[in-house]
C-alpha positions as CSV (number, residue, x, y, z in Angstrom):
1,M,131.7,77.9,123.8
2,K,129.5,81.0,123.9
3,K,125.9,80.2,124.9
4,K,123.2,80.8,122.3
5,R,121.2,83.9,122.9
6,I,117.5,83.7,122.2
7,P,116.0,87.1,121.5
8,F,112.5,88.2,122.3
9,N,111.8,88.8,118.6
10,S,113.5,88.1,115.3
11,A,111.9,89.4,112.1
12,K,113.2,87.6,109.0
13,E,112.1,87.1,105.4
14,I,110.3,83.8,104.8
15,G,110.3,83.6,101.0
16,D,110.3,86.1,98.2
17,E,110.5,89.4,100.1
18,L,113.8,90.4,98.6
19,K,112.7,89.4,95.1
20,Y,109.7,91.6,95.4
21,I,111.7,94.5,96.7
22,E,114.0,94.2,93.6
23,Q,110.9,94.1,91.4
24,S,109.6,97.3,93.1
25,I,112.9,99.1,92.6
26,K,112.8,98.4,88.9
27,T,109.4,100.0,88.5
28,P,109.0,103.8,88.0
29,H,107.0,104.1,91.2
30,I,108.5,103.1,94.6
31,S,106.6,105.5,96.8
32,S,103.0,104.9,97.9
33,D,100.3,103.4,95.5
34,G,102.8,101.3,93.6
35,E,102.4,97.8,92.3
36,F,102.9,96.0,95.6
37,T,100.8,98.5,97.5
38,S,97.9,97.5,95.3
39,K,98.6,93.8,95.6
40,C,98.6,94.0,99.4
41,N,95.4,96.1,99.6
42,L,93.7,93.8,97.1
43,F,94.6,90.7,99.2
44,F,93.2,92.3,102.4
45,E,90.0,93.5,100.7
46,E,89.3,90.1,99.2
47,F,90.4,88.0,102.1
48,F,88.5,89.9,104.8
49,S,85.6,91.1,102.5
50,L,86.4,94.8,103.3
51,Q,85.0,97.9,101.7
52,K,88.5,99.3,101.5
53,S,92.1,98.7,102.7
54,F,94.7,101.4,102.8
55,L,98.3,100.6,103.7
56,T,99.8,103.1,106.1
57,T,103.1,103.9,107.6
58,S,102.0,102.4,110.9
59,C,99.0,101.3,113.0
60,T,99.5,104.7,114.8
61,S,99.0,106.6,111.5
62,A,96.0,104.6,110.7
63,L,94.4,105.5,114.0
64,E,95.3,109.2,113.4
65,A,93.6,109.0,110.0
66,V,90.4,107.7,111.8
67,A,90.5,110.5,114.3
68,L,90.5,113.0,111.4
69,L,87.7,111.1,109.7
70,L,85.5,111.4,112.8
71,N,85.9,115.2,112.9
72,L,86.7,115.0,116.6
73,K,86.7,118.3,118.6
74,P,87.9,119.3,122.1
75,G,85.6,117.7,124.7
76,D,84.7,114.7,122.7
77,E,85.3,111.4,124.5
78,I,86.7,108.1,123.3
79,I,86.6,104.9,125.5
80,L,89.5,102.6,125.5
81,P,91.2,100.1,127.8
82,S,93.8,101.5,130.2
83,Y,96.0,98.5,129.4
84,T,97.1,99.2,125.8
85,F,99.8,100.9,123.8
86,V,100.0,104.8,123.9
87,S,99.0,105.1,120.2
88,T,95.5,103.9,121.0
89,A,95.0,107.1,123.0
90,N,97.5,109.5,121.3
91,A,95.9,109.4,117.9
92,F,92.7,110.8,119.3
93,I,94.0,113.3,121.9
94,L,96.1,114.9,119.1
95,N,92.7,116.0,117.7
96,G,91.4,117.2,121.0
97,A,89.5,114.2,122.3
98,K,89.5,113.1,125.9
99,P,90.4,109.5,126.7
100,I,88.1,107.6,129.0
101,F,90.0,104.6,130.4
102,I,88.3,101.4,131.5
103,D,89.7,98.3,133.1
104,I,90.3,95.0,131.4
105,R,89.0,91.5,132.0
106,A,91.1,89.2,134.2
107,D,90.8,86.3,131.7
108,T,91.5,87.6,128.2
109,L,93.1,90.9,129.3
110,N,90.7,92.7,126.9
111,L,88.5,95.7,127.5
112,D,85.8,94.7,130.1
113,E,82.6,95.1,128.1
114,K,80.6,95.0,131.4
115,L,82.1,98.4,132.3
116,L,81.2,100.1,129.0
117,E,77.8,101.4,129.6
118,S,78.7,103.1,132.9
119,H,81.4,105.1,131.1
120,I,79.2,106.3,128.2
121,T,78.1,110.0,128.2
122,N,76.6,112.3,125.6
123,K,80.1,113.2,124.6
124,T,81.2,109.7,123.8
125,K,82.1,109.4,120.1
126,A,84.0,106.1,119.8
127,I,84.8,102.9,121.5
128,I,88.2,101.3,120.8
129,P,88.4,97.7,121.7
130,V,92.0,96.3,121.6
131,H,92.2,92.5,120.8
132,Y,95.0,91.8,123.2
133,A,97.5,89.1,122.2
134,G,95.3,88.3,119.2
135,V,92.3,87.1,121.3
136,A,89.0,88.8,120.5
137,C,87.1,91.2,122.7
138,E,83.5,90.3,123.3
139,M,82.4,92.0,120.1
140,D,78.7,91.1,120.1
141,E,78.1,93.0,123.3
142,I,80.4,95.9,122.4
143,I,78.7,96.4,119.0
144,K,75.3,96.2,120.5
145,I,76.1,98.8,123.1
146,A,77.7,101.0,120.5
147,N,74.8,100.8,118.1
148,D,72.3,101.4,120.9
149,N,74.2,104.7,121.7
150,N,75.1,105.7,118.2
151,I,78.8,105.3,118.8
152,I,81.5,104.4,116.3
153,V,83.6,101.2,117.0
154,I,87.2,101.3,116.0
155,E,89.0,98.0,116.4
156,D,92.7,98.4,117.3
157,N,93.7,95.1,115.7
158,A,97.5,95.5,116.0
159,H,97.7,92.0,117.5
160,G,94.7,90.3,115.9
161,L,95.2,89.9,112.2
162,F,93.8,86.4,111.2
163,G,92.2,86.0,114.6
164,K,88.4,85.3,114.8
165,Y,85.4,85.9,117.0
166,K,82.6,83.4,116.5
167,G,84.0,82.5,113.1
168,K,84.3,86.1,111.9
169,Y,87.7,87.7,111.3
170,L,88.8,90.4,113.7
171,G,89.0,93.8,112.1
172,T,85.7,93.3,110.3
173,F,83.3,94.3,113.1
174,G,83.8,98.1,113.6
175,A,83.4,100.8,111.0
176,F,87.2,100.9,111.1
177,S,90.0,98.7,112.2
178,T,93.7,99.3,112.3
179,Q,96.5,96.8,111.7
180,S,100.2,96.8,112.5
181,F,103.1,95.4,110.5
182,H,105.8,96.4,113.0
183,E,108.8,94.1,113.2
184,T,107.2,92.4,116.3
185,K,104.0,91.5,114.5
186,N,103.0,88.2,112.8
187,L,103.4,89.9,109.3
188,T,105.9,92.6,109.1
189,C,107.7,95.1,106.8
190,G,109.7,96.6,109.6
191,E,107.3,99.5,110.2
192,G,103.9,99.6,108.6
193,G,100.2,99.4,109.1
194,A,96.8,99.4,107.5
195,L,93.4,101.1,107.8
196,F,90.5,98.8,107.1
197,I,87.2,100.5,106.3
198,N,84.0,98.5,106.7
199,D,81.6,101.5,106.0
200,K,82.0,102.8,102.5
201,K,80.7,106.3,103.3
202,Y,84.2,107.1,104.7
203,I,86.2,105.9,101.8
204,E,86.2,109.0,99.6
205,R,87.4,111.3,102.4
206,A,89.9,108.8,103.7
207,E,91.6,109.0,100.3
208,I,92.0,112.7,100.8
209,I,93.2,112.5,104.4
210,L,95.8,109.8,103.4
211,D,97.0,112.0,100.5
212,K,98.0,114.9,102.9
213,G,94.6,116.5,102.6
214,T,94.7,116.9,98.8
215,N,92.5,115.7,95.9
216,R,95.5,113.9,94.4
217,K,93.5,110.8,93.5
218,E,90.8,112.7,91.6
219,F,93.5,114.7,89.8
220,L,95.4,111.5,88.8
221,S,92.1,110.0,87.6
222,G,91.3,113.0,85.5
223,L,88.3,114.0,87.5
224,E,89.9,117.3,88.6
225,D,92.1,119.6,86.5
226,K,94.0,120.9,89.5
227,Y,95.8,119.2,92.3
228,S,95.0,121.1,95.5
229,W,94.6,121.2,99.3
230,V,91.0,120.5,100.2
231,D,90.9,119.0,103.7
232,Y,93.0,117.9,106.8
233,G,95.5,115.1,106.2
234,S,99.0,114.0,106.6
235,S,101.7,111.7,105.0
236,Y,100.2,108.4,106.0
237,R,100.7,106.1,103.0
238,L,103.2,103.3,103.0
239,A,106.1,103.3,100.4
240,D,105.9,100.6,97.8
241,L,109.3,99.3,98.8
242,L,108.0,98.3,102.2
243,A,104.8,97.0,100.6
244,A,106.9,94.7,98.5
245,F,108.5,93.1,101.6
246,L,105.0,92.9,103.2
247,Y,103.6,91.2,100.1
248,G,106.3,88.5,100.5
249,Q,105.0,88.0,104.1
250,I,101.4,87.9,102.9
251,R,102.3,85.2,100.3
252,G,103.6,83.1,103.2
253,Y,101.0,84.0,105.8
254,T,99.7,80.4,106.1
255,E,103.2,79.1,106.9
256,I,103.7,81.9,109.4
257,Q,100.3,81.4,111.1
258,S,100.7,77.6,111.2
259,K,104.2,77.9,112.8
260,R,103.0,80.4,115.4
261,K,100.1,78.2,116.3
262,K,102.5,75.3,116.9
263,I,104.8,77.5,119.0
264,F,101.9,78.7,121.1
265,N,100.6,75.2,121.6
266,Y,104.1,73.9,122.5
267,Y,104.5,76.5,125.2
268,F,101.1,75.8,126.5
269,K,101.4,72.0,126.6
270,N,104.9,72.0,128.2
271,L,104.2,74.8,130.8
272,T,100.7,73.8,132.0
273,D,101.8,71.6,134.9
274,W,104.5,74.0,136.0
275,A,102.0,76.9,135.9
276,M,99.4,75.0,137.9
277,N,101.9,74.0,140.5
278,N,103.2,77.5,140.9
279,G,100.1,79.7,140.8
280,V,101.0,81.0,137.3
281,S,98.3,81.7,134.7
282,L,98.7,81.0,131.0
283,P,96.8,82.7,128.1
284,T,93.0,82.3,128.0
285,V,91.4,81.7,124.6
286,P,87.6,81.3,124.9
287,S,86.1,78.5,122.9
288,H,84.3,81.0,120.6
289,C,87.6,82.7,119.8
290,Q,90.4,81.8,117.5
291,S,93.7,83.4,118.4
292,S,96.0,85.0,116.0
293,Y,98.9,83.6,118.0
294,H,100.6,86.9,118.5
295,I,101.8,86.7,122.1
296,F,102.5,84.0,124.6
297,Y,102.6,85.2,128.2
298,L,102.8,84.2,131.8
299,I,100.9,85.9,134.6
300,M,103.1,85.5,137.7
301,P,101.8,85.5,141.3
302,N,103.3,88.9,142.1
303,K,105.7,91.6,140.8
304,P,108.8,90.3,142.7
305,S,108.4,86.8,141.1
306,R,107.9,88.4,137.7
307,D,111.0,90.5,137.9
308,K,113.1,87.6,139.2
309,L,112.0,85.4,136.4
310,I,112.8,88.0,133.8
311,N,116.3,88.4,135.3
312,W,116.7,84.6,135.6
313,L,115.9,84.2,131.9
314,Q,118.1,87.2,130.9
315,N,121.0,85.6,132.8
316,S,120.3,82.4,130.8
317,N,120.5,84.3,127.5
318,V,116.8,84.3,127.0
319,K,115.1,87.7,126.4
320,A,111.6,87.9,128.0
321,V,109.8,91.2,128.6
322,F,106.8,92.7,130.4
323,H,104.3,94.9,128.6
324,Y,102.2,98.0,129.1
325,I,102.0,100.4,132.0
326,P,98.4,101.4,132.5
327,L,97.6,104.6,130.7
328,N,95.2,106.0,133.2
329,S,98.0,106.2,135.8
330,S,100.6,107.6,133.4
331,K,102.3,110.9,133.9
332,M,100.5,112.1,130.7
333,S,97.1,111.4,132.3
334,I,98.0,113.0,135.5
335,K,99.4,116.1,133.8
336,N,96.3,116.6,131.7
337,G,93.8,115.9,134.5
338,W,92.2,112.9,132.8
339,D,90.4,110.2,134.8
340,T,93.0,108.4,136.9
341,S,90.6,106.3,138.9
342,E,91.6,102.7,139.7
343,C,91.9,100.0,137.1
344,P,92.9,97.2,139.4
345,V,93.1,94.4,136.9
346,S,95.2,96.5,134.5
347,V,97.6,97.3,137.4
348,R,97.9,93.7,138.5
349,I,98.6,92.5,134.9
350,S,101.1,95.2,134.3
351,E,103.0,94.2,137.4
352,T,102.9,90.4,136.8
353,I,102.9,89.7,133.1
354,I,105.9,88.2,131.2
355,R,105.9,87.8,127.4
356,L,108.1,85.0,126.1
357,P,110.1,84.9,122.9
358,F,107.7,84.4,120.0
359,Y,108.6,84.5,116.3
360,H,108.0,82.1,113.5
361,S,111.7,81.0,113.1
362,L,111.8,79.6,116.7
363,E,112.7,76.0,116.7
364,N,111.7,73.3,119.2
365,K,115.2,73.1,120.5
366,D,115.0,76.9,121.3
367,L,111.6,76.4,122.9
368,D,113.0,73.6,125.0
369,I,115.8,75.8,126.3
370,I,113.2,78.5,127.3
371,I,110.8,76.1,128.8
372,N,113.4,74.2,130.8
373,K,114.9,77.4,132.2
374,I,111.4,78.5,133.3
375,I,110.8,75.1,135.0
376,D,114.1,75.4,136.7
377,F,113.2,78.7,138.2
378,K,112.9,78.4,142.0
379,S,112.0,81.8,143.3
380,I,108.2,81.9,143.1
């Protein structure tokens, strides 16, 4: 009998996604700003008390829209962790900004707020905290430093939807936050994202940027008699067909989050003794943070043991993966002459982290297979 293969991720519908897609198809408007686009945005605005939500084609496009909103010019600097996905940097360098990379904390793997002030210059325009694995950065200190220096905060919240910091939802601290609905995320529509705006002064121009730089909204509202090009912009809005799938996920978000919490806790409970006995670290969630339960990871003692465990699991039909390569040491940074100074924690985590399978349809019997295979691993 062929052994069951457990993938790293499996994105599936949980309820009425297909019904909503069919409903969207039957409307006269399946591109952006349709019925389900409005439903999703309204949910986010009400649930998170936002000034505005815009569904976008990805978290990347939401970040690019923010870069345009900030009127970045060559020489402007943005501060971000070295240990993050390339989009966190790419969105801003496309508009001429220079990335300033800083190291991460050894516990939460988030931007190390204690390093922030030493990296701020008169060219710093934005700080981009990334809530890694859905655990909050230290937002009180980050916001204070930003406010003291008149710097915009943009939360890269691709991992953190429904997570909290001191009782407040992630994505509601900065002037902007960006979300991801990629197939690996807690809520998905295959590819998608959102831009959350918490400062209303940016809303009007955001409408234009997201409408390819046109005054389309004012034209459709009858406020302008011509539909014309008035600003920078691009095709950033999500199609209503994808929003329909996303709305089905939103309707089931409590089920998704509850199941992911159970999976996270099951991993943690059953791997704690093994981890302690083998010098392996499990995720850290400070008491003042509530995780979004996006990732469960192991930090192995060294790179050889990490690579061997990944191969061991792979040979056992379990797909586990590592994560980011530090951006400051990337070929892109070296080619462009950006700061490539050491980020030792980022390097160590990059070489030793393993992400375990994590999706809401994982059953305890699957988790037991994964956990037992890890406990049986002898090559640490």
